[in-house]
mmCIF file of the C-alpha atoms, coordinates in Angstrom:
data_MODEL
# 
_entry.id   MODEL 
# 
loop_
_atom_site.group_PDB 
_atom_site.id 
_atom_site.type_symbol 
_atom_site.label_atom_id 
_atom_site.label_alt_id 
_atom_site.label_comp_id 
_atom_site.label_asym_id 
_atom_site.label_entity_id 
_atom_site.label_seq_id 
_atom_site.pdbx_PDB_ins_code 
_atom_site.Cartn_x 
_atom_site.Cartn_y 
_atom_site.Cartn_z 
_atom_site.occupancy 
_atom_site.B_iso_or_equiv 
_atom_site.pdbx_formal_charge 
_atom_site.auth_seq_id 
_atom_site.auth_comp_id 
_atom_site.auth_asym_id 
_atom_site.auth_atom_id 
_atom_site.pdbx_PDB_model_num 
ATOM 1   C CA . ASP A 1 1   ? 16.618  -23.669 -15.086 1.00 0.00 ? 1   ASP A CA 1 
ATOM 2   C CA . ILE A 1 2   ? 13.073  -24.281 -13.028 1.00 0.00 ? 2   ILE A CA 1 
ATOM 3   C CA . HIS A 1 3   ? 13.841  -21.066 -10.694 1.00 0.00 ? 3   HIS A CA 1 
ATOM 4   C CA . GLY A 1 4   ? 14.276  -18.856 -13.982 1.00 0.00 ? 4   GLY A CA 1 
ATOM 5   C CA . THR A 1 5   ? 11.046  -19.886 -15.458 1.00 0.00 ? 5   THR A CA 1 
ATOM 6   C CA . VAL A 1 6   ? 9.045   -19.502 -12.380 1.00 0.00 ? 6   VAL A CA 1 
ATOM 7   C CA . ALA A 1 7   ? 10.408  -16.195 -11.597 1.00 0.00 ? 7   ALA A CA 1 
ATOM 8   C CA . VAL A 1 8   ? 9.609   -14.941 -15.558 1.00 0.00 ? 8   VAL A CA 1 
ATOM 9   C CA . ALA A 1 9   ? 5.840   -16.766 -15.065 1.00 0.00 ? 9   ALA A CA 1 
ATOM 10  C CA . ALA A 1 10  ? 5.589   -14.854 -11.717 1.00 0.00 ? 10  ALA A CA 1 
ATOM 11  C CA . PHE A 1 11  ? 7.156   -11.610 -13.146 1.00 0.00 ? 11  PHE A CA 1 
ATOM 12  C CA . GLY A 1 12  ? 4.304   -11.841 -15.960 1.00 0.00 ? 12  GLY A CA 1 
ATOM 13  C CA . ALA A 1 13  ? 1.617   -12.935 -13.677 1.00 0.00 ? 13  ALA A CA 1 
ATOM 14  C CA . LEU A 1 14  ? 2.510   -9.509  -11.612 1.00 0.00 ? 14  LEU A CA 1 
ATOM 15  C CA . MET A 1 15  ? 3.099   -7.246  -14.964 1.00 0.00 ? 15  MET A CA 1 
ATOM 16  C CA . THR A 1 16  ? -0.545  -8.687  -15.812 1.00 0.00 ? 16  THR A CA 1 
ATOM 17  C CA . ALA A 1 17  ? -2.143  -8.261  -12.252 1.00 0.00 ? 17  ALA A CA 1 
ATOM 18  C CA . ILE A 1 18  ? -0.966  -4.562  -12.378 1.00 0.00 ? 18  ILE A CA 1 
ATOM 19  C CA . LEU A 1 19  ? -1.982  -3.524  -15.759 1.00 0.00 ? 19  LEU A CA 1 
ATOM 20  C CA . ASP A 1 20  ? -5.304  -4.621  -15.001 1.00 0.00 ? 20  ASP A CA 1 
ATOM 21  C CA . LEU A 1 21  ? -5.465  -2.686  -12.191 1.00 0.00 ? 21  LEU A CA 1 
ATOM 22  C CA . PHE A 1 22  ? -4.749  0.633   -14.018 1.00 0.00 ? 22  PHE A CA 1 
ATOM 23  C CA . ARG A 1 23  ? -6.710  -0.699  -17.469 1.00 0.00 ? 23  ARG A CA 1 
ATOM 24  C CA . ASN A 1 24  ? -7.895  2.130   -18.558 1.00 0.00 ? 24  ASN A CA 1 
ATOM 25  C CA . HIS A 1 25  ? -3.903  3.587   -18.918 1.00 0.00 ? 25  HIS A CA 1 
ATOM 26  C CA . PRO A 1 26  ? -1.629  0.876   -20.141 1.00 0.00 ? 26  PRO A CA 1 
ATOM 27  C CA . ARG A 1 27  ? 1.482   2.143   -20.554 1.00 0.00 ? 27  ARG A CA 1 
ATOM 28  C CA . ARG A 1 28  ? 1.604   4.456   -17.681 1.00 0.00 ? 28  ARG A CA 1 
ATOM 29  C CA . ALA A 1 29  ? -0.671  5.353   -14.886 1.00 0.00 ? 29  ALA A CA 1 
ATOM 30  C CA . LEU A 1 30  ? -0.273  8.595   -12.698 1.00 0.00 ? 30  LEU A CA 1 
ATOM 31  C CA . ILE A 1 31  ? -0.796  7.578   -9.093  1.00 0.00 ? 31  ILE A CA 1 
ATOM 32  C CA . GLY A 1 32  ? -0.636  10.210  -6.525  1.00 0.00 ? 32  GLY A CA 1 
ATOM 33  C CA . MET A 1 33  ? 1.354   10.070  -3.166  1.00 0.00 ? 33  MET A CA 1 
ATOM 34  C CA . ILE A 1 34  ? -0.555  10.841  -0.332  1.00 0.00 ? 34  ILE A CA 1 
ATOM 35  C CA . HIS A 1 35  ? 2.125   11.607  2.977   1.00 0.00 ? 35  HIS A CA 1 
ATOM 36  C CA . LEU A 1 36  ? -0.064  11.375  5.841   1.00 0.00 ? 36  LEU A CA 1 
ATOM 37  C CA . PRO A 1 37  ? 1.294   13.330  8.696   1.00 0.00 ? 37  PRO A CA 1 
ATOM 38  C CA . ALA A 1 38  ? 3.256   11.893  11.916  1.00 0.00 ? 38  ALA A CA 1 
ATOM 39  C CA . LEU A 1 39  ? 0.961   9.252   13.120  1.00 0.00 ? 39  LEU A CA 1 
ATOM 40  C CA . PRO A 1 40  ? -0.542  8.986   17.028  1.00 0.00 ? 40  PRO A CA 1 
ATOM 41  C CA . GLY A 1 41  ? 2.102   7.594   18.777  1.00 0.00 ? 41  GLY A CA 1 
ATOM 42  C CA . THR A 1 42  ? 5.251   8.850   16.759  1.00 0.00 ? 42  THR A CA 1 
ATOM 43  C CA . PRO A 1 43  ? 7.767   12.122  18.197  1.00 0.00 ? 43  PRO A CA 1 
ATOM 44  C CA . ARG A 1 44  ? 6.281   13.976  15.631  1.00 0.00 ? 44  ARG A CA 1 
ATOM 45  C CA . ALA A 1 45  ? 2.715   13.634  15.922  1.00 0.00 ? 45  ALA A CA 1 
ATOM 46  C CA . LYS A 1 46  ? 0.469   16.665  16.505  1.00 0.00 ? 46  LYS A CA 1 
ATOM 47  C CA . LEU A 1 47  ? -3.055  16.013  14.975  1.00 0.00 ? 47  LEU A CA 1 
ATOM 48  C CA . THR A 1 48  ? -5.704  13.655  15.862  1.00 0.00 ? 48  THR A CA 1 
ATOM 49  C CA . LEU A 1 49  ? -6.692  10.574  13.867  1.00 0.00 ? 49  LEU A CA 1 
ATOM 50  C CA . ASP A 1 50  ? -9.540  11.822  13.027  1.00 0.00 ? 50  ASP A CA 1 
ATOM 51  C CA . ALA A 1 51  ? -7.571  15.225  11.469  1.00 0.00 ? 51  ALA A CA 1 
ATOM 52  C CA . ILE A 1 52  ? -5.037  13.118  9.679   1.00 0.00 ? 52  ILE A CA 1 
ATOM 53  C CA . VAL A 1 53  ? -7.853  11.321  8.213   1.00 0.00 ? 53  VAL A CA 1 
ATOM 54  C CA . GLU A 1 54  ? -9.754  14.419  6.959   1.00 0.00 ? 54  GLU A CA 1 
ATOM 55  C CA . GLN A 1 55  ? -6.312  16.257  5.604   1.00 0.00 ? 55  GLN A CA 1 
ATOM 56  C CA . ALA A 1 56  ? -5.427  12.185  3.802   1.00 0.00 ? 56  ALA A CA 1 
ATOM 57  C CA . VAL A 1 57  ? -9.275  12.309  2.421   1.00 0.00 ? 57  VAL A CA 1 
ATOM 58  C CA . ALA A 1 58  ? -9.168  15.853  1.053   1.00 0.00 ? 58  ALA A CA 1 
ATOM 59  C CA . GLU A 1 59  ? -5.971  15.005  -0.805  1.00 0.00 ? 59  GLU A CA 1 
ATOM 60  C CA . ALA A 1 60  ? -7.098  11.890  -2.346  1.00 0.00 ? 60  ALA A CA 1 
ATOM 61  C CA . VAL A 1 61  ? -10.021 14.011  -3.559  1.00 0.00 ? 61  VAL A CA 1 
ATOM 62  C CA . GLN A 1 62  ? -7.831  16.682  -5.073  1.00 0.00 ? 62  GLN A CA 1 
ATOM 63  C CA . TYR A 1 63  ? -5.791  13.414  -6.878  1.00 0.00 ? 63  TYR A CA 1 
ATOM 64  C CA . ARG A 1 64  ? -8.583  12.337  -8.346  1.00 0.00 ? 64  ARG A CA 1 
ATOM 65  C CA . ASP A 1 65  ? -10.524 15.220  -9.715  1.00 0.00 ? 65  ASP A CA 1 
ATOM 66  C CA . ALA A 1 66  ? -7.219  16.181  -11.360 1.00 0.00 ? 66  ALA A CA 1 
ATOM 67  C CA . GLY A 1 67  ? -7.134  13.022  -13.312 1.00 0.00 ? 67  GLY A CA 1 
ATOM 68  C CA . PHE A 1 68  ? -4.541  10.822  -10.636 1.00 0.00 ? 68  PHE A CA 1 
ATOM 69  C CA . ASP A 1 69  ? -5.133  7.168   -11.994 1.00 0.00 ? 69  ASP A CA 1 
ATOM 70  C CA . GLY A 1 70  ? -3.958  5.664   -8.514  1.00 0.00 ? 70  GLY A CA 1 
ATOM 71  C CA . LEU A 1 71  ? -3.115  6.524   -4.467  1.00 0.00 ? 71  LEU A CA 1 
ATOM 72  C CA . LEU A 1 72  ? -0.512  5.172   -2.491  1.00 0.00 ? 72  LEU A CA 1 
ATOM 73  C CA . ILE A 1 73  ? -0.008  6.291   1.318   1.00 0.00 ? 73  ILE A CA 1 
ATOM 74  C CA . GLU A 1 74  ? 2.898   6.674   3.608   1.00 0.00 ? 74  GLU A CA 1 
ATOM 75  C CA . ASN A 1 75  ? 3.690   7.285   6.789   1.00 0.00 ? 75  ASN A CA 1 
ATOM 76  C CA . MET A 1 76  ? 6.277   9.957   5.682   1.00 0.00 ? 76  MET A CA 1 
ATOM 77  C CA . HIS A 1 77  ? 6.388   11.928  8.660   1.00 0.00 ? 77  HIS A CA 1 
ATOM 78  C CA . ASP A 1 78  ? 6.977   8.986   11.366  1.00 0.00 ? 78  ASP A CA 1 
ATOM 79  C CA . ARG A 1 79  ? 10.436  10.053  11.580  1.00 0.00 ? 79  ARG A CA 1 
ATOM 80  C CA . PRO A 1 80  ? 13.133  8.837   12.952  1.00 0.00 ? 80  PRO A CA 1 
ATOM 81  C CA . TYR A 1 81  ? 11.659  5.589   11.729  1.00 0.00 ? 81  TYR A CA 1 
ATOM 82  C CA . ALA A 1 82  ? 11.773  2.078   13.071  1.00 0.00 ? 82  ALA A CA 1 
ATOM 83  C CA . LYS A 1 83  ? 13.310  0.231   10.481  1.00 0.00 ? 83  LYS A CA 1 
ATOM 84  C CA . GLY A 1 84  ? 11.743  -3.347  9.440   1.00 0.00 ? 84  GLY A CA 1 
ATOM 85  C CA . ALA A 1 85  ? 8.927   -3.072  11.438  1.00 0.00 ? 85  ALA A CA 1 
ATOM 86  C CA . VAL A 1 86  ? 6.273   -0.568  13.427  1.00 0.00 ? 86  VAL A CA 1 
ATOM 87  C CA . GLY A 1 87  ? 3.988   -0.742  16.699  1.00 0.00 ? 87  GLY A CA 1 
ATOM 88  C CA . PRO A 1 88  ? 0.415   -1.344  16.147  1.00 0.00 ? 88  PRO A CA 1 
ATOM 89  C CA . GLU A 1 89  ? -0.852  1.648   16.448  1.00 0.00 ? 89  GLU A CA 1 
ATOM 90  C CA . ILE A 1 90  ? 0.883   2.735   13.050  1.00 0.00 ? 90  ILE A CA 1 
ATOM 91  C CA . VAL A 1 91  ? -0.907  0.048   11.546  1.00 0.00 ? 91  VAL A CA 1 
ATOM 92  C CA . ALA A 1 92  ? -4.015  0.831   12.902  1.00 0.00 ? 92  ALA A CA 1 
ATOM 93  C CA . ALA A 1 93  ? -3.817  4.375   11.839  1.00 0.00 ? 93  ALA A CA 1 
ATOM 94  C CA . MET A 1 94  ? -2.519  3.811   8.173   1.00 0.00 ? 94  MET A CA 1 
ATOM 95  C CA . THR A 1 95  ? -5.683  1.224   8.396   1.00 0.00 ? 95  THR A CA 1 
ATOM 96  C CA . VAL A 1 96  ? -8.186  3.836   8.918   1.00 0.00 ? 96  VAL A CA 1 
ATOM 97  C CA . ALA A 1 97  ? -6.425  6.620   6.562   1.00 0.00 ? 97  ALA A CA 1 
ATOM 98  C CA . GLY A 1 98  ? -6.475  3.822   4.224   1.00 0.00 ? 98  GLY A CA 1 
ATOM 99  C CA . ARG A 1 99  ? -10.083 3.010   4.756   1.00 0.00 ? 99  ARG A CA 1 
ATOM 100 C CA . ALA A 1 100 ? -11.569 6.092   4.575   1.00 0.00 ? 100 ALA A CA 1 
ATOM 101 C CA . VAL A 1 101 ? -9.422  7.395   1.257   1.00 0.00 ? 101 VAL A CA 1 
ATOM 102 C CA . LYS A 1 102 ? -10.501 4.465   -0.933  1.00 0.00 ? 102 LYS A CA 1 
ATOM 103 C CA . ALA A 1 103 ? -14.450 4.847   0.166   1.00 0.00 ? 103 ALA A CA 1 
ATOM 104 C CA . ALA A 1 104 ? -13.397 8.453   -0.889  1.00 0.00 ? 104 ALA A CA 1 
ATOM 105 C CA . ALA A 1 105 ? -11.846 8.140   -4.004  1.00 0.00 ? 105 ALA A CA 1 
ATOM 106 C CA . ARG A 1 106 ? -12.865 5.007   -5.406  1.00 0.00 ? 106 ARG A CA 1 
ATOM 107 C CA . LEU A 1 107 ? -9.180  4.695   -6.972  1.00 0.00 ? 107 LEU A CA 1 
ATOM 108 C CA . PRO A 1 108 ? -6.557  1.722   -7.085  1.00 0.00 ? 108 PRO A CA 1 
ATOM 109 C CA . LEU A 1 109 ? -4.948  2.491   -3.561  1.00 0.00 ? 109 LEU A CA 1 
ATOM 110 C CA . GLY A 1 110 ? -1.308  1.296   -2.432  1.00 0.00 ? 110 GLY A CA 1 
ATOM 111 C CA . VAL A 1 111 ? 0.079   1.065   0.655   1.00 0.00 ? 111 VAL A CA 1 
ATOM 112 C CA . GLN A 1 112 ? 3.773   1.170   1.946   1.00 0.00 ? 112 GLN A CA 1 
ATOM 113 C CA . VAL A 1 113 ? 5.011   1.559   5.785   1.00 0.00 ? 113 VAL A CA 1 
ATOM 114 C CA . LEU A 1 114 ? 8.457   2.883   6.260   1.00 0.00 ? 114 LEU A CA 1 
ATOM 115 C CA . ALA A 1 115 ? 10.812  2.054   6.446   1.00 0.00 ? 115 ALA A CA 1 
ATOM 116 C CA . GLY A 1 116 ? 10.856  -1.242  5.353   1.00 0.00 ? 116 GLY A CA 1 
ATOM 117 C CA . ALA A 1 117 ? 7.860   -2.338  7.034   1.00 0.00 ? 117 ALA A CA 1 
ATOM 118 C CA . ASN A 1 118 ? 6.819   -4.662  4.560   1.00 0.00 ? 118 ASN A CA 1 
ATOM 119 C CA . ARG A 1 119 ? 4.801   -7.001  6.606   1.00 0.00 ? 119 ARG A CA 1 
ATOM 120 C CA . GLU A 1 120 ? 3.126   -4.533  7.933   1.00 0.00 ? 120 GLU A CA 1 
ATOM 121 C CA . ALA A 1 121 ? 2.316   -2.923  4.753   1.00 0.00 ? 121 ALA A CA 1 
ATOM 122 C CA . VAL A 1 122 ? 0.657   -6.312  3.312   1.00 0.00 ? 122 VAL A CA 1 
ATOM 123 C CA . ALA A 1 123 ? -1.648  -6.002  6.620   1.00 0.00 ? 123 ALA A CA 1 
ATOM 124 C CA . VAL A 1 124 ? -3.133  -2.730  6.108   1.00 0.00 ? 124 VAL A CA 1 
ATOM 125 C CA . ALA A 1 125 ? -3.333  -3.211  2.593   1.00 0.00 ? 125 ALA A CA 1 
ATOM 126 C CA . LEU A 1 126 ? -5.375  -6.428  3.696   1.00 0.00 ? 126 LEU A CA 1 
ATOM 127 C CA . ALA A 1 127 ? -7.415  -4.620  6.068   1.00 0.00 ? 127 ALA A CA 1 
ATOM 128 C CA . CYS A 1 128 ? -8.071  -1.405  4.196   1.00 0.00 ? 128 CYS A CA 1 
ATOM 129 C CA . GLY A 1 129 ? -9.276  -3.195  0.811   1.00 0.00 ? 129 GLY A CA 1 
ATOM 130 C CA . ALA A 1 130 ? -5.666  -1.471  -0.693  1.00 0.00 ? 130 ALA A CA 1 
ATOM 131 C CA . ASP A 1 131 ? -5.084  -3.290  -4.117  1.00 0.00 ? 131 ASP A CA 1 
ATOM 132 C CA . PHE A 1 132 ? -1.134  -3.110  -3.787  1.00 0.00 ? 132 PHE A CA 1 
ATOM 133 C CA . VAL A 1 133 ? 2.191   -2.399  -1.565  1.00 0.00 ? 133 VAL A CA 1 
ATOM 134 C CA . ARG A 1 134 ? 5.206   -0.697  -2.605  1.00 0.00 ? 134 ARG A CA 1 
ATOM 135 C CA . VAL A 1 135 ? 7.762   -2.262  -0.620  1.00 0.00 ? 135 VAL A CA 1 
ATOM 136 C CA . GLU A 1 136 ? 11.643  -1.768  0.626   1.00 0.00 ? 136 GLU A CA 1 
ATOM 137 C CA . GLY A 1 137 ? 14.015  -3.913  0.065   1.00 0.00 ? 137 GLY A CA 1 
ATOM 138 C CA . PHE A 1 138 ? 12.528  -6.870  -1.762  1.00 0.00 ? 138 PHE A CA 1 
ATOM 139 C CA . VAL A 1 139 ? 14.824  -7.126  -4.159  1.00 0.00 ? 139 VAL A CA 1 
ATOM 140 C CA . PHE A 1 140 ? 17.522  -5.147  -3.595  1.00 0.00 ? 140 PHE A CA 1 
ATOM 141 C CA . ALA A 1 141 ? 19.754  -3.651  -0.827  1.00 0.00 ? 141 ALA A CA 1 
ATOM 142 C CA . HIS A 1 142 ? 19.949  0.301   -0.991  1.00 0.00 ? 142 HIS A CA 1 
ATOM 143 C CA . VAL A 1 143 ? 21.054  3.464   1.246   1.00 0.00 ? 143 VAL A CA 1 
ATOM 144 C CA . ALA A 1 144 ? 17.390  5.391   2.243   1.00 0.00 ? 144 ALA A CA 1 
ATOM 145 C CA . ASP A 1 145 ? 17.731  8.916   4.098   1.00 0.00 ? 145 ASP A CA 1 
ATOM 146 C CA . GLU A 1 146 ? 16.940  6.141   7.459   1.00 0.00 ? 146 GLU A CA 1 
ATOM 147 C CA . GLY A 1 147 ? 20.615  4.217   6.444   1.00 0.00 ? 147 GLY A CA 1 
ATOM 148 C CA . ARG A 1 148 ? 21.288  1.145   4.627   1.00 0.00 ? 148 ARG A CA 1 
ATOM 149 C CA . GLU A 1 149 ? 18.129  -0.785  4.035   1.00 0.00 ? 149 GLU A CA 1 
ATOM 150 C CA . GLU A 1 150 ? 18.834  -4.646  3.659   1.00 0.00 ? 150 GLU A CA 1 
ATOM 151 C CA . VAL A 1 151 ? 16.737  -6.892  1.512   1.00 0.00 ? 151 VAL A CA 1 
ATOM 152 C CA . HIS A 1 152 ? 14.431  -8.332  3.776   1.00 0.00 ? 152 HIS A CA 1 
ATOM 153 C CA . HIS A 1 153 ? 13.591  -11.774 3.181   1.00 0.00 ? 153 HIS A CA 1 
ATOM 154 C CA . ARG A 1 154 ? 10.925  -11.929 6.046   1.00 0.00 ? 154 ARG A CA 1 
ATOM 155 C CA . ALA A 1 155 ? 8.452   -9.935  3.243   1.00 0.00 ? 155 ALA A CA 1 
ATOM 156 C CA . ARG A 1 156 ? 8.780   -12.223 1.240   1.00 0.00 ? 156 ARG A CA 1 
ATOM 157 C CA . GLN A 1 157 ? 6.893   -14.705 3.037   1.00 0.00 ? 157 GLN A CA 1 
ATOM 158 C CA . PRO A 1 158 ? 3.953   -13.293 5.236   1.00 0.00 ? 158 PRO A CA 1 
ATOM 159 C CA . ARG A 1 159 ? 2.816   -15.408 7.499   1.00 0.00 ? 159 ARG A CA 1 
ATOM 160 C CA . HIS A 1 160 ? -1.033  -16.720 6.318   1.00 0.00 ? 160 HIS A CA 1 
ATOM 161 C CA . GLY A 1 161 ? -0.218  -14.412 3.901   1.00 0.00 ? 161 GLY A CA 1 
ATOM 162 C CA . ASP A 1 162 ? -0.934  -16.523 0.795   1.00 0.00 ? 162 ASP A CA 1 
ATOM 163 C CA . GLN A 1 163 ? -4.620  -17.351 2.431   1.00 0.00 ? 163 GLN A CA 1 
ATOM 164 C CA . ARG A 1 164 ? -5.091  -13.967 3.479   1.00 0.00 ? 164 ARG A CA 1 
ATOM 165 C CA . ALA A 1 165 ? -4.378  -12.334 -0.142  1.00 0.00 ? 165 ALA A CA 1 
ATOM 166 C CA . LYS A 1 166 ? -6.593  -15.144 -2.089  1.00 0.00 ? 166 LYS A CA 1 
ATOM 167 C CA . GLU A 1 167 ? -9.710  -14.219 0.416   1.00 0.00 ? 167 GLU A CA 1 
ATOM 168 C CA . HIS A 1 168 ? -9.207  -10.562 -0.208  1.00 0.00 ? 168 HIS A CA 1 
ATOM 169 C CA . GLU A 1 169 ? -8.958  -11.078 -4.158  1.00 0.00 ? 169 GLU A CA 1 
ATOM 170 C CA . GLN A 1 170 ? -11.775 -13.134 -3.557  1.00 0.00 ? 170 GLN A CA 1 
ATOM 171 C CA . ARG A 1 171 ? -13.681 -10.671 -1.903  1.00 0.00 ? 171 ARG A CA 1 
ATOM 172 C CA . HIS A 1 172 ? -12.875 -7.697  -4.796  1.00 0.00 ? 172 HIS A CA 1 
ATOM 173 C CA . ARG A 1 173 ? -14.005 -9.909  -7.443  1.00 0.00 ? 173 ARG A CA 1 
ATOM 174 C CA . GLN A 1 174 ? -17.319 -10.258 -5.192  1.00 0.00 ? 174 GLN A CA 1 
ATOM 175 C CA . GLN A 1 175 ? -17.474 -6.760  -5.403  1.00 0.00 ? 175 GLN A CA 1 
ATOM 176 C CA . ASP A 1 176 ? -16.483 -6.278  -9.217  1.00 0.00 ? 176 ASP A CA 1 
ATOM 177 C CA . ASP A 1 177 ? -19.566 -8.745  -9.513  1.00 0.00 ? 177 ASP A CA 1 
ATOM 178 C CA . VAL A 1 178 ? -22.290 -6.876  -7.392  1.00 0.00 ? 178 VAL A CA 1 
ATOM 179 C CA . GLY A 1 179 ? -20.971 -3.550  -9.477  1.00 0.00 ? 179 GLY A CA 1 
ATOM 180 C CA . HIS A 1 180 ? -21.142 -4.999  -12.904 1.00 0.00 ? 180 HIS A CA 1 
ATOM 181 C CA . ALA A 1 181 ? -24.608 -6.705  -11.822 1.00 0.00 ? 181 ALA A CA 1 
ATOM 182 C CA . LEU A 1 182 ? -26.261 -3.007  -10.783 1.00 0.00 ? 182 LEU A CA 1 
# 
């Protein structure tokens, strides 16, 4: 059926993009997880945003120097999690941290925003120049420490996501062209 054919083609395109992103290690890539400290605006927040960014950059450099192939930032310590969405203060803080990590480590960067705040993860990724997102509940429901995590259908169709993703891809191509020209 046509839906199955489209799904297989989309999966093939996704796998090609992932393999291209980690082209130095086509069979497997080692991705270091940077668990950001509790972000400003959350109950357990103790550090300033500058201190959080400094710590994240230090971890990113350690991962890079240890030979990791990529990095992933996550708001692990923002408990209790806001399920399915987070406020603009989290998006802003993760964007600032992501930009600094990406600039310092020069490795492919991913973003995950807990718990299941997938639209916000896409927004952070686009704003900070990340290369991929890790989403929860995109394909299947599961039980996590914050309870049952349902499939988030709204994460599949972020508003204006296609256009932003195209602009993001074009920007990266232009950056690659400049880098190759040097």
